[in-house]
FIKOL-542061 format. One record per residue: residue in three letters; residue number from 1; x, y, z of N, C-alpha, C, O, CB in turn. Coordinates in steps of 0.001 Angstrom, whole numbers, plus 500000, padded with zeros to 6 digits. Last residue first. Glycine has a CB too. Example, Ala and Ser with C-alpha at 12.3 -4.5 7.8 and 13.67 -1.06 7.14 Angstrom:
FIKOL-542061
- rest  nr  n.x  n.y  n.z  ca.x  ca.y  ca.z  c.x  c.y  c.z  o.x  o.y  o.z  cb.x  cb.y  cb.z
- SER  2  512850  497750  507080  513670  498940  507140  512900  500030  507870  513409  501138  508039  514084  499402  505725
- ALA  1  513190  494310  507800  512300  495500  507800  513200  496700  507800  514236  496681  508465  511308  495527  509046
//
This chain:
FIKOL-542061
- rest  nr  n.x  n.y  n.z  ca.x  ca.y  ca.z  c.x  c.y  c.z  o.x  o.y  o.z  cb.x  cb.y  cb.z
- ALA  83  077931  124301  460697  077053  123794  461942  076175  125060  462404  075397  124959  463353  078084  123221  463307
- ALA  82  078454  123790  457543  078979  124563  458647  077789  124298  460168  076607  124107  459884  079065  126376  457998
- ALA  81  078880  120699  456397  078015  121956  456253  078389  122724  457616  078582  122104  458662  076259  121599  456096
- PRO  80  081747  119198  454920  080732  119375  455729  079968  120515  456016  080617  121542  455812  081077  119048  456629
- GLU  79  081771  119589  451068  082235  119418  452315  081249  119441  453425  080063  119647  453167  083159  120325  452516
- VAL  78  081688  117533  447601  080967  117866  448490  081520  118357  450383  081664  117350  451077  080144  116708  448284
- GLU  77  081101  117305  443918  081999  117092  445325  081162  118093  447126  080354  118994  447350  084006  118058  444731
- ILE  76  079324  115124  441789  078910  116237  443127  080316  116171  444224  080536  115303  445069  077152  115543  444190
- ALA  75  079808  113140  440748  080249  114265  439903  080027  115388  440708  080457  116503  440412  079539  114393  438553
- ALA  74  078705  110900  441828  080019  110995  441673  080609  112048  441298  081833  112128  441404  080371  110245  441013
- ALA  73  075729  111219  441637  076815  111656  443076  078313  111630  442584  079073  112466  443073  076726  110351  444557
- GLN  72  076042  109939  439235  075488  111559  439071  076052  111985  440588  076751  112991  440710  073396  111813  438828
- ARG  71  076289  107608  439857  077509  108453  438935  077795  110016  439019  078728  110817  438963  077167  108302  437396
- SER  70  074281  106686  441576  075470  107235  441960  076620  107673  441275  077678  108033  441791  075841  106579  442612
- ARG  69  071376  109103  440611  071877  107517  440413  073127  108259  440950  073346  109470  440981  071896  106517  438639
- ILE  68  069023  110143  443191  069975  110674  441757  070547  108781  441972  070357  107849  442753  071722  112597  442052
- ILE  67  065733  111348  444304  066924  110454  444129  067235  110589  442699  066613  110863  441673  066675  108913  444548
- ILE  66  064963  114290  446917  065028  113341  445400  065981  112091  445116  066992  111959  445806  065497  114308  444211
- LYS  65  062503  115880  448857  063591  114596  448663  063656  113895  447103  062835  113278  446425  063087  113262  449791
- MET  64  062635  119181  450061  062277  118294  448745  063271  116625  449275  064346  116476  449855  063090  119345  446848
- ARG  63  063211  121030  451559  062311  120433  452242  061848  119466  451249  060773  118898  451445  061319  121322  452819
- GLY  62  066637  121402  450505  065768  121874  451269  064973  121325  452022  065390  120967  453124  065252  122411  450799
- ILE  61  067088  118385  449616  067594  119563  449093  066260  120333  449831  065104  119923  449731  067863  119627  447255
- THR  60  067869  115259  450352  067396  115906  450678  067566  117049  450546  068391  117381  451397  067301  115659  451314
- LEU  59  068477  111739  448317  068885  112908  449244  067769  114153  449336  066840  114141  448528  070330  113522  448665
- ALA  58  069267  108865  447932  067948  109477  448173  068899  110593  449263  069569  110468  450288  066453  108250  448918
- LEU  57  070980  106996  444970  071184  107706  446285  070026  108462  446696  069504  108917  445678  072335  108635  446242
- PRO  56  070481  103606  443925  070579  105220  443758  070503  105775  445190  070112  105230  446222  069276  105912  442786
- ASP  55  073468  102266  444624  072854  103029  443632  070954  102835  444177  070493  101850  444754  073403  102275  441859
- ARG  54  074819  100284  445817  074847  101562  446215  073904  102911  445686  073722  104038  446145  076080  101769  446001
- SER  53  073783  096753  446845  074107  098234  445498  074011  099601  446305  073244  099857  447234  072575  098412  443956
- PHE  52  072909  095399  448435  074036  094888  447320  074189  095653  446567  074746  095389  445502  073872  093788  446546
- LEU  51  070547  096372  449889  071634  095718  450132  073341  095460  449405  074478  095393  449873  071016  094784  450176
- SER  50  070254  099509  447149  069835  097949  448196  070958  097610  449474  071879  098315  449885  069945  096250  446996
- GLY  49  070398  102896  447688  069998  101279  447180  069612  100432  447525  068610  100374  448239  070556  100624  446872
- ARG  48  071149  104975  450859  071394  104368  449397  070781  102896  449314  070643  102043  450190  073089  104285  449039
- HIS  47  069838  107959  452012  069737  106290  452078  070375  106255  450916  070324  107132  450054  068203  105404  452120
- LEU  46  070163  110641  452648  069048  109676  453509  069952  108216  453562  070487  107607  454489  067224  109430  452512
- PRO  45  072315  113456  452521  072009  112489  452288  071725  111274  453029  072518  110775  453827  072571  112426  451697
- VAL  44  071554  116622  452308  071533  115707  453363  071377  114374  452654  070267  114156  452168  070409  116011  454413
- ILE  43  072917  119314  451415  071894  118778  451462  072008  117660  452103  073043  117786  452758  071422  118693  450441
- GLU  42  072604  122967  450714  073132  122191  451268  072121  121139  451137  070938  121369  450888  073580  122605  452434
- CYS  41  074681  125096  447268  073373  124770  448429  073688  123174  449472  074612  122400  449221  071578  124439  447247
- GLY  40  076893  124883  446518  076405  126284  447674  075021  126152  448207  074414  126730  449107  076352  127931  446875
- GLU  39  076114  124209  443252  077148  124961  444084  076663  125645  445147  076107  126738  445036  077863  125894  443357
- MET  38  073116  122768  443289  073769  123466  442513  074581  123891  443829  074154  123959  444981  072974  124501  441529
- LEU  37  069699  121441  443219  071145  120695  443311  072061  121830  442635  071884  121954  441423  071237  119037  442374
- GLY  36  067274  122167  442182  067657  122787  443100  069444  122570  443800  070106  123285  444552  066539  122457  443937
- PHE  35  065672  120906  440512  065473  120295  441969  066407  121274  442938  066352  121229  444167  066031  118513  442054
- GLU  34  066677  122221  438107  065525  122445  438338  065292  122113  440009  064784  122976  440724  064734  121661  437312
- ARG  33  068978  120956  438629  069326  122163  438731  067717  122759  439005  067485  123577  439895  070237  122678  437389
- LEU  32  068919  117839  437908  069254  118649  438831  069185  120084  439288  069378  120279  440489  070037  118460  438795
- ARG  31  067750  118963  435008  066983  118245  435896  067396  118571  437118  066723  119397  437735  067004  116901  435714
- ARG  30  070085  119574  433561  068975  120758  433882  067627  120068  434640  066588  120712  434784  068421  121564  432279
- GLY  29  071757  117383  433654  072403  118495  434572  070648  119574  434670  070239  120128  435690  074231  119518  433498
- GLU  28  070420  115292  432254  070567  115119  433923  070953  116185  434727  070768  116271  435942  071559  114138  434307
- ASP  27  070971  116555  429929  069230  116799  430570  069327  116260  431768  068441  116580  432561  067817  115978  429753
- VAL  26  073274  116958  429909  072872  117885  429327  070957  118130  430049  070207  119044  430392  073206  117460  427628
- SER  25  074832  114300  431436  074212  114535  430498  073589  116219  430689  073509  116584  431861  073249  113349  430385
- ILE  24  077894  114622  433536  077138  114150  433560  076091  114602  431889  076754  115305  431127  076822  114388  434964
- ALA  23  080453  115587  433178  080550  114279  433710  079072  114135  433713  078935  112962  434059  081361  114073  435145
- ASN  22  080529  118742  432829  080562  117828  431858  080789  116447  431890  081261  115915  430886  081257  118185  431195
- TRP  21  079523  119411  435589  078667  119564  434756  078731  118932  433534  077720  118531  432958  078562  120631  434634
- ASP  20  080592  118655  438313  081559  118476  437443  080663  118206  436119  080807  117146  435509  082591  117319  437911
- ILE  19  080253  121036  441176  079013  119862  440243  080401  119704  438689  080960  120701  438232  076581  121158  439489
- ARG  18  080959  121826  444424  081547  122070  442788  080766  120737  442179  080747  119629  442715  083660  121976  442534
- THR  17  080355  121876  446900  081110  122679  446395  081367  123176  445141  081767  124270  444743  081841  122390  446689
- VAL  16  077425  121522  449308  077852  121181  447963  078897  122261  447010  078431  123268  446476  076494  120985  447237
- ARG  15  077738  120259  452029  077243  121602  450954  078175  121075  449734  079219  120465  449504  077742  123586  451580
- VAL  14  075503  118103  454345  076613  118424  453254  076433  119563  452501  075305  119980  452235  076759  117388  452271
- ALA  13  074583  116174  456753  074474  117936  456290  075762  118335  455232  076831  118836  455583  074694  119136  457947
- VAL  12  073970  112892  457217  074675  113997  457933  074591  115231  456831  074510  114701  455723  076345  113541  458373
- GLY  11  072863  111296  456635  072549  111758  457650  072852  112809  458033  072348  113562  458866  072725  111202  458293
- LEU  10  076164  109183  454987  074226  109215  455669  073953  110145  456588  074698  110074  457566  073626  107801  456604
- PRO  9  078862  110536  454567  077701  109542  455241  076750  110264  455130  076503  111470  455151  077775  109034  456722
- ALA  8  079411  110280  450526  079142  111142  452018  078557  110167  452977  077912  109187  452603  077976  112517  451900
- ARG  7  080036  109112  448472  081040  108590  449267  080388  109509  450771  080884  109359  451888  082847  108978  448566
- ASP  6  079036  110397  446532  078308  109298  446256  079469  108643  447649  079588  107419  447583  078264  108624  444323
- LEU  5  079770  113142  446984  078514  112976  447249  078520  111839  446790  077470  111917  446152  077577  113831  446816
- LEU  4  083284  113557  447576  082499  113011  446276  081209  112805  447211  081478  112278  448290  083205  111408  445349
- ALA  3  084742  115923  449871  084882  114243  449198  083844  114174  448085  083665  115332  447709  084460  112828  450438
- THR  2  087099  118204  451441  085696  117937  450203  086223  116032  450147  087227  115331  450273  085981  119242  447891
- MET  1  087772  120374  454009  088022  118839  453052  086878  118068  452290  085932  117444  452770  088531  117634  454057
//
């Protein structure tokens, strides 16, 4: 069962199944690839913006913590990571 990263539960490891590279700019795509965010990687959504906003989204990729915008997260499909 796949879902979009912007709706994934916090604190639960997920695996990236697909990224709609056309939905984000070339520079944003390059930045995400440099951080290692690509199909097949495992990530953990940590927390979302403020009380009134879902933007931005903090997540871990390996040992690194990064922040992405909700619209970028909406272009990323994920599934539960294998236990």
